[in-house]
N, C-alpha and C positions, 0 to 999 in steps of 0.2 A: 579653352577663351581669350575674351579681348579686353581691352577695357569694355566697350560699349556694353559689354555680358559686365560687366564688371557694371558698371552705373547702372540698368536693371537691378540686379541685386537688390542696389539698396536705394534705391529708390522708394520705398515705405521709410526708412527711416530720413532719407533727405525731403522730405514730405512734409512729419513731423515736424522739424527744425525749422523748415522753408516756413510754418504755417504756423511755430506757436503760437501762445498766448501772449508772451514775453510782449514779446513787441510793444505790443499794448498796453503795457504795464508801466512803460515807464515815461511816465504822464511828469512828473515836479525832478524841479534836482535834482537834491535828493536822493530823489529812484534812481537819475541816473549817477551818481557819484555811489549805492549802492552798488547798481550796473557793475562802472571801470571797476570797484572794489574784490571786486566778484570775479571778474572775467579778466583782468591782470595775466591770472595762473597762467589761462590760455595761454596767450600773449607769450609770455613768461619759457612757459615749456618746448612750446611750437621750438625755442632755438636751440634745446638741448635735442629737439628729431632731427635738425637741423646740421646740424656740428656733428653726432653723429657717422649720419650718410659723409657727409664729409670724409668722415675719420674711416669709411668705408671705401666711398671711392675716391674716392684720393691718398696720394703718401704723402700723408702728413708730419712726419719720422726722415731723423735720420738716417743711417744717407739716406736723399732721396734717392725712391727709384720709379720707372714712371708704374702708377695704377694699369690696370687689364685693358678696363674699356675706356677710348680716347671722349667719346661721349658721352657719358654718363659722368666720367670728370670736371665737362665742361656745361653742362646742363648745373650740375651741383655747385660749383662753380660760383656761376653767375649770378647763383637762388644766393649763395652765400653773400656774396661781395652786398647785393642791393639791402639784405634783411639785415647786415651784420653795419653798415657803414653807411646808409644813404644819404639823399640829401634835407633836410630836415625845412619846416615854412621858411627860418630864416637863416638858412644858408649852412648849416652846422653840418658837420658827419655825426650821424650817431644811428647805431642797432634802432632797429623797430620799436623792440619792449623800452628803450628809453626814452624813445617817440613815447611812444605811451604812456610809462608815467610821469612827461611833461604836461603833455593833455591832460591828466587826469589830473596833478597837483594845479593846472590851468584853469580848473571844474571848481575846485574847492574840495577835489575829494579826500581821502584820507587814505597814505601809503603808510603807516604803523605801522598794522597790522602784517603789510607787506617785505618791510625790510627786518621784523621781526622774524617772517621768518627766511626768507634770504644768508641771514646773521646765520639763522641755524641749522639753515646745512651745512652751510661754512663748518659751524663748532661743529658737529655732530662729525661730515666729513662723511655722511650716510644719510643721501637722499629719502630714500622708503623709513631712517627714524624720525627723523626732522618733518616730513608727512604723518605720521602719527603720533610728534606729542603737537604738534597745531593746533590750533583754534578753531583750523577753519572749517566750513560742512562739511558732513559725512563727505556727501556726495563732488562737493571739489578734491576732496583726499580722495575720491576713487578715483576722480580724474587723473586724477597728478599720480596715481600708484599705474593706470592704468598703461601711464602713456611712460612712466621710469620700467615699469616688468620686459614692457618691447622689449625698449633701449638695451635696460641688460639683457635681454634673451641674445640680444648680438645678432640676427639672420635682421640681413640688409634690407629684401622683398616686404618686408612687417615690417622693417620700419618704415619705409620708403610706403606700405601703405596708411599708416596710420597717417604717414605725412601727407601725402596725396587725399584717398579720399576724406580722410579724416578736420582739414584743415584746408589748406591750399586748392580743394574743388569747392572747399562749400564757400570761400573766401567773401570772394564779388560778390557775389548772391544776400547773402545772409548780412556783410554790410553792406548791402543799397537800401536795404529796409530798414535796420537800424539807424541810417545816417537819414530817410526818410522824417523817423520820429522823431528824432532831433529835433532836427528843422523845425519838423511840427508845430512842437512842443516848446521847444526855449529857445524865441523868435529876436529875444532880449536879451539870451546869455554867452560870454563873449568867445566860443565854442572853435574861437582856425585852429585851434593845433590839431583838436581832435575832430574836426570835418576832412582837415587837412591829412590827415594819419587814416582813419577810413579810405578817400578818396583817393591817398597810392593807394591804397591795398587793391581796390576795387581794378588801379589802374595798371600794378603791376601783376595780379593775378588771375586778371584775364588772359592780357594782349600776355604775356609773356610765360610767368612760373607757372601756371594751369598745365598750360599744354607743355613747356620742359617735364613736369612732375608726372604727364601720362607719358608721355614719352621713354622717361626714367621707367616707367615701374614694366613698359613695354622690353623695353631692354634688359632687365632682369630676369625675369623668366620667363622669358624666348617661349619655347615651348611646350616647359613645365609643368607637366597638368598640377604636382603637389603644389608647388610653386604659387601658384594660378589662384587653388586654394586656398590656403593660407591668407592671397591679397584679400581673395572675398569675407572668407570668417575675419582677419583683424579691420577689415574696412566696417563692416558691420555693428564691431565690437565698439569702434572709434564713436560712431556713430553714438549709437547707444550712450556712450560714456559721456558724450555731445551733449546731445540732448535731458541727460543728466544737471549735467550743469545749469541746464538754458533753464529747468525746473526749483534748480538749488536757491537761482540766484533771484526766480520769480516771488516764492518762496521767504527770501529774506525782504525783497519790495512788498511786497503785501503784508507777513509776516502770518501766516496763515504754514499749519505744516501739512506736508503733503500724507493724504490719506494713501501708507501701505496695504 
Protein backbone atom coordinates (compact mmCIF):
# COMPACT_ATOMS: atom_id res chain seq x y z
CA UNK A 1 0.00 0.00 0.00
CA UNK A 2 1.05 3.63 -0.51
CA UNK A 3 0.17 7.12 0.70
CA UNK A 4 -2.00 7.64 -2.36
CA UNK A 5 -3.90 4.43 -1.58
CA UNK A 6 -4.57 5.64 1.98
CA UNK A 7 -5.78 8.97 0.63
CA UNK A 8 -8.20 7.14 -1.66
CA UNK A 9 -9.53 5.07 1.25
CA UNK A 10 -10.22 8.12 3.42
CA UNK A 11 -11.80 10.23 0.66
CA UNK A 12 -15.39 9.77 1.93
CA UNK A 13 -14.55 10.95 5.47
CA UNK A 14 -12.50 13.88 4.19
CA UNK A 15 -15.36 14.91 1.93
CA UNK A 16 -17.79 14.93 4.88
CA UNK A 17 -15.41 17.10 6.89
CA UNK A 18 -14.63 19.54 4.10
CA UNK A 19 -18.31 19.97 3.22
CA UNK A 20 -19.60 19.93 6.79
CA UNK A 21 -22.55 22.21 7.52
CA UNK A 22 -20.77 23.49 10.65
CA UNK A 23 -18.89 26.10 8.63
CA UNK A 24 -22.12 27.81 7.61
CA UNK A 25 -23.44 27.82 11.18
CA UNK A 26 -20.70 30.10 12.55
CA UNK A 27 -22.54 33.39 11.98
CA UNK A 28 -22.21 35.43 15.18
CA UNK A 29 -19.49 36.20 17.69
CA UNK A 30 -21.25 33.84 20.11
CA UNK A 31 -21.06 31.08 17.50
CA UNK A 32 -17.38 31.77 17.02
CA UNK A 33 -16.75 31.58 20.74
CA UNK A 34 -18.63 28.27 20.96
CA UNK A 35 -16.50 26.94 18.13
CA UNK A 36 -13.26 27.98 19.76
CA UNK A 37 -14.25 26.68 23.20
CA UNK A 38 -14.77 23.19 21.76
CA UNK A 39 -12.16 23.04 19.01
CA UNK A 40 -9.39 23.98 21.45
CA UNK A 41 -9.34 20.37 22.72
CA UNK A 42 -8.25 19.21 19.27
CA UNK A 43 -5.49 21.81 19.33
CA UNK A 44 -4.41 20.59 22.76
CA UNK A 45 -4.44 16.82 22.23
CA UNK A 46 -2.63 17.24 18.91
CA UNK A 47 0.41 18.28 20.93
CA UNK A 48 0.29 14.97 22.82
CA UNK A 49 0.29 13.04 19.54
CA UNK A 50 3.28 15.08 18.46
CA UNK A 51 5.21 14.57 21.70
CA UNK A 52 4.40 10.85 21.68
CA UNK A 53 5.98 10.66 18.23
CA UNK A 54 8.99 12.62 19.40
CA UNK A 55 9.39 10.20 22.30
CA UNK A 56 9.19 7.22 19.92
CA UNK A 57 11.31 8.55 17.06
CA UNK A 58 14.03 10.51 18.85
CA UNK A 59 15.96 10.06 22.06
CA UNK A 60 14.41 12.09 24.90
CA UNK A 61 16.11 10.23 27.75
CA UNK A 62 19.61 10.06 29.20
CA UNK A 63 22.11 8.73 28.49
CA UNK A 64 21.51 9.78 24.90
CA UNK A 65 21.72 7.37 21.98
CA UNK A 66 21.02 8.08 18.33
CA UNK A 67 17.56 6.84 17.38
CA UNK A 68 17.25 4.29 14.60
CA UNK A 69 16.15 6.45 11.68
CA UNK A 70 17.88 9.78 11.18
CA UNK A 71 15.33 10.90 8.57
CA UNK A 72 12.26 10.44 10.79
CA UNK A 73 14.24 11.91 13.68
CA UNK A 74 14.75 15.07 11.65
CA UNK A 75 11.16 15.20 10.43
CA UNK A 76 9.60 15.01 13.88
CA UNK A 77 12.07 17.41 15.49
CA UNK A 78 11.41 19.93 12.73
CA UNK A 79 7.66 19.74 13.35
CA UNK A 80 8.10 19.94 17.14
CA UNK A 81 10.21 23.07 16.81
CA UNK A 82 7.45 24.98 15.04
CA UNK A 83 4.48 23.55 16.94
CA UNK A 84 5.99 24.01 20.40
CA UNK A 85 7.83 27.31 19.99
CA UNK A 86 6.62 29.28 16.99
CA UNK A 87 6.67 33.05 16.57
CA UNK A 88 3.45 34.81 17.52
CA UNK A 89 1.95 37.82 15.79
CA UNK A 90 3.77 40.12 18.23
CA UNK A 91 7.10 38.29 18.04
CA UNK A 92 6.95 36.08 21.14
CA UNK A 93 7.73 32.38 21.25
CA UNK A 94 4.71 30.21 22.10
CA UNK A 95 3.32 26.81 21.28
CA UNK A 96 0.46 26.75 18.81
CA UNK A 97 -1.84 25.70 21.65
CA UNK A 98 -0.86 28.78 23.67
CA UNK A 99 -1.31 30.93 20.56
CA UNK A 100 -4.79 29.49 20.13
CA UNK A 101 -5.73 30.20 23.75
CA UNK A 102 -4.52 33.80 23.36
CA UNK A 103 -6.63 34.11 20.23
CA UNK A 104 -9.62 32.72 22.12
CA UNK A 105 -9.22 35.32 24.85
CA UNK A 106 -8.87 38.15 22.33
CA UNK A 107 -12.20 37.04 20.83
CA UNK A 108 -13.91 36.93 24.21
CA UNK A 109 -14.16 33.14 24.38
CA UNK A 110 -14.38 31.54 27.84
CA UNK A 111 -11.40 29.37 28.83
CA UNK A 112 -12.74 28.47 32.29
CA UNK A 113 -13.85 24.96 31.29
CA UNK A 114 -10.56 24.36 29.49
CA UNK A 115 -8.52 25.40 32.51
CA UNK A 116 -10.62 23.24 34.82
CA UNK A 117 -10.13 20.26 32.52
CA UNK A 118 -6.35 20.74 32.32
CA UNK A 119 -6.12 21.16 36.09
CA UNK A 120 -8.03 17.92 36.55
CA UNK A 121 -5.68 16.12 34.15
CA UNK A 122 -2.84 17.14 36.46
CA UNK A 123 -4.78 16.37 39.65
CA UNK A 124 -5.89 12.89 38.59
CA UNK A 125 -2.63 12.05 36.81
CA UNK A 126 -4.83 9.97 34.52
CA UNK A 127 -6.05 11.41 31.23
CA UNK A 128 -8.82 8.82 30.85
CA UNK A 129 -10.24 9.58 34.30
CA UNK A 130 -10.04 13.31 33.60
CA UNK A 131 -11.90 12.89 30.31
CA UNK A 132 -14.59 10.78 31.96
CA UNK A 133 -15.04 13.22 34.85
CA UNK A 134 -15.25 16.27 32.60
CA UNK A 135 -18.47 18.02 31.60
CA UNK A 136 -17.49 18.01 27.93
CA UNK A 137 -19.88 16.98 25.18
CA UNK A 138 -19.86 13.16 24.79
CA UNK A 139 -18.45 13.39 21.25
CA UNK A 140 -15.62 15.64 22.45
CA UNK A 141 -14.90 13.04 25.13
CA UNK A 142 -14.88 10.34 22.44
CA UNK A 143 -12.50 12.42 20.35
CA UNK A 144 -10.05 12.86 23.22
CA UNK A 145 -10.38 9.27 24.41
CA UNK A 146 -9.52 7.95 20.95
CA UNK A 147 -6.41 10.10 20.76
CA UNK A 148 -5.04 8.95 24.08
CA UNK A 149 -5.99 5.29 23.48
CA UNK A 150 -3.84 5.37 20.35
CA UNK A 151 -1.01 7.01 22.29
CA UNK A 152 -1.40 4.55 25.17
CA UNK A 153 -1.24 1.57 22.79
CA UNK A 154 2.24 2.78 21.94
CA UNK A 155 2.49 1.71 18.29
CA UNK A 156 4.42 4.42 16.48
CA UNK A 157 2.87 3.91 13.04
CA UNK A 158 -0.64 4.16 14.52
CA UNK A 159 0.21 7.37 16.39
CA UNK A 160 1.70 8.73 13.16
CA UNK A 161 -1.49 7.81 11.29
CA UNK A 162 -3.71 9.69 13.74
CA UNK A 163 -1.29 12.61 13.58
CA UNK A 164 -0.96 12.69 9.80
CA UNK A 165 -4.28 11.73 8.26
CA UNK A 166 -6.49 12.73 11.18
CA UNK A 167 -4.84 16.11 11.69
CA UNK A 168 -1.91 17.47 9.69
CA UNK A 169 -3.21 16.44 6.28
CA UNK A 170 -6.59 18.06 6.91
CA UNK A 171 -5.57 21.29 8.57
CA UNK A 172 -4.66 23.44 5.53
CA UNK A 173 -7.93 22.93 3.65
CA UNK A 174 -10.15 22.77 6.72
CA UNK A 175 -8.76 25.94 8.26
CA UNK A 176 -8.96 27.76 4.95
CA UNK A 177 -12.71 27.10 4.91
CA UNK A 178 -13.09 28.27 8.49
CA UNK A 179 -11.01 31.38 7.86
CA UNK A 180 -13.14 32.37 4.87
CA UNK A 181 -16.26 32.16 7.00
CA UNK A 182 -14.72 34.14 9.87
CA UNK A 183 -13.66 36.95 7.55
CA UNK A 184 -17.12 37.00 5.96
CA UNK A 185 -19.16 36.98 9.16
CA UNK A 186 -16.99 39.09 11.49
CA UNK A 187 -15.54 42.00 9.50
CA UNK A 188 -15.79 44.39 12.47
CA UNK A 189 -14.32 42.07 15.12
CA UNK A 190 -10.61 42.06 15.91
CA UNK A 191 -9.59 38.57 14.85
CA UNK A 192 -5.94 39.36 14.19
CA UNK A 193 -4.49 36.66 16.48
CA UNK A 194 -6.97 34.05 15.33
CA UNK A 195 -6.41 34.78 11.66
CA UNK A 196 -2.65 34.71 12.21
CA UNK A 197 -2.97 31.32 13.92
CA UNK A 198 -5.00 29.86 11.04
CA UNK A 199 -2.77 31.36 8.36
CA UNK A 200 0.33 30.08 10.15
CA UNK A 201 -1.13 26.58 10.15
CA UNK A 202 -2.05 26.83 6.48
CA UNK A 203 1.48 27.96 5.66
CA UNK A 204 3.28 25.34 7.76
CA UNK A 205 1.03 22.36 7.13
CA UNK A 206 0.55 22.78 3.40
CA UNK A 207 4.16 23.62 2.59
CA UNK A 208 6.17 21.78 5.24
CA UNK A 209 4.52 19.66 7.93
CA UNK A 210 2.04 17.86 5.69
CA UNK A 211 4.66 16.51 3.27
CA UNK A 212 6.98 15.73 6.22
CA UNK A 213 4.26 13.74 7.96
CA UNK A 214 3.54 11.77 4.77
CA UNK A 215 7.21 10.96 4.44
CA UNK A 216 7.27 9.84 8.07
CA UNK A 217 4.41 7.38 7.44
CA UNK A 218 6.27 5.89 4.46
CA UNK A 219 9.46 5.54 6.50
CA UNK A 220 7.61 3.85 9.37
CA UNK A 221 5.61 1.38 7.28
CA UNK A 222 8.09 0.51 4.53
CA UNK A 223 6.88 -2.76 2.95
CA UNK A 224 4.95 -4.00 6.00
CA UNK A 225 1.42 -4.75 4.79
CA UNK A 226 0.00 -5.02 8.32
CA UNK A 227 1.35 -1.60 9.28
CA UNK A 228 -0.21 -0.05 6.18
CA UNK A 229 -3.54 -1.70 7.07
CA UNK A 230 -3.25 -0.34 10.62
CA UNK A 231 -2.58 3.13 9.21
CA UNK A 232 -5.69 2.85 7.03
CA UNK A 233 -7.90 1.74 9.94
CA UNK A 234 -6.61 4.37 12.38
CA UNK A 235 -6.86 7.12 9.77
CA UNK A 236 -10.50 6.31 9.02
CA UNK A 237 -11.34 6.15 12.73
CA UNK A 238 -9.50 9.41 13.45
CA UNK A 239 -11.53 11.15 10.75
CA UNK A 240 -14.75 9.66 12.09
CA UNK A 241 -13.89 11.07 15.51
CA UNK A 242 -13.18 14.46 13.93
CA UNK A 243 -16.57 14.34 12.23
CA UNK A 244 -18.05 13.62 15.65
CA UNK A 245 -16.24 16.64 17.07
CA UNK A 246 -17.61 18.83 14.27
CA UNK A 247 -21.13 17.45 14.91
CA UNK A 248 -20.75 18.25 18.62
CA UNK A 249 -19.71 21.84 17.90
CA UNK A 250 -22.58 22.29 15.46
CA UNK A 251 -24.99 20.90 18.06
CA UNK A 252 -23.70 23.33 20.68
CA UNK A 253 -24.04 26.27 18.29
CA UNK A 254 -27.55 25.38 17.13
CA UNK A 255 -28.67 23.87 20.46
CA UNK A 256 -30.13 20.99 18.45
CA UNK A 257 -29.26 17.52 19.79
CA UNK A 258 -28.06 15.13 17.11
CA UNK A 259 -30.61 12.47 16.17
CA UNK A 260 -29.32 8.96 16.94
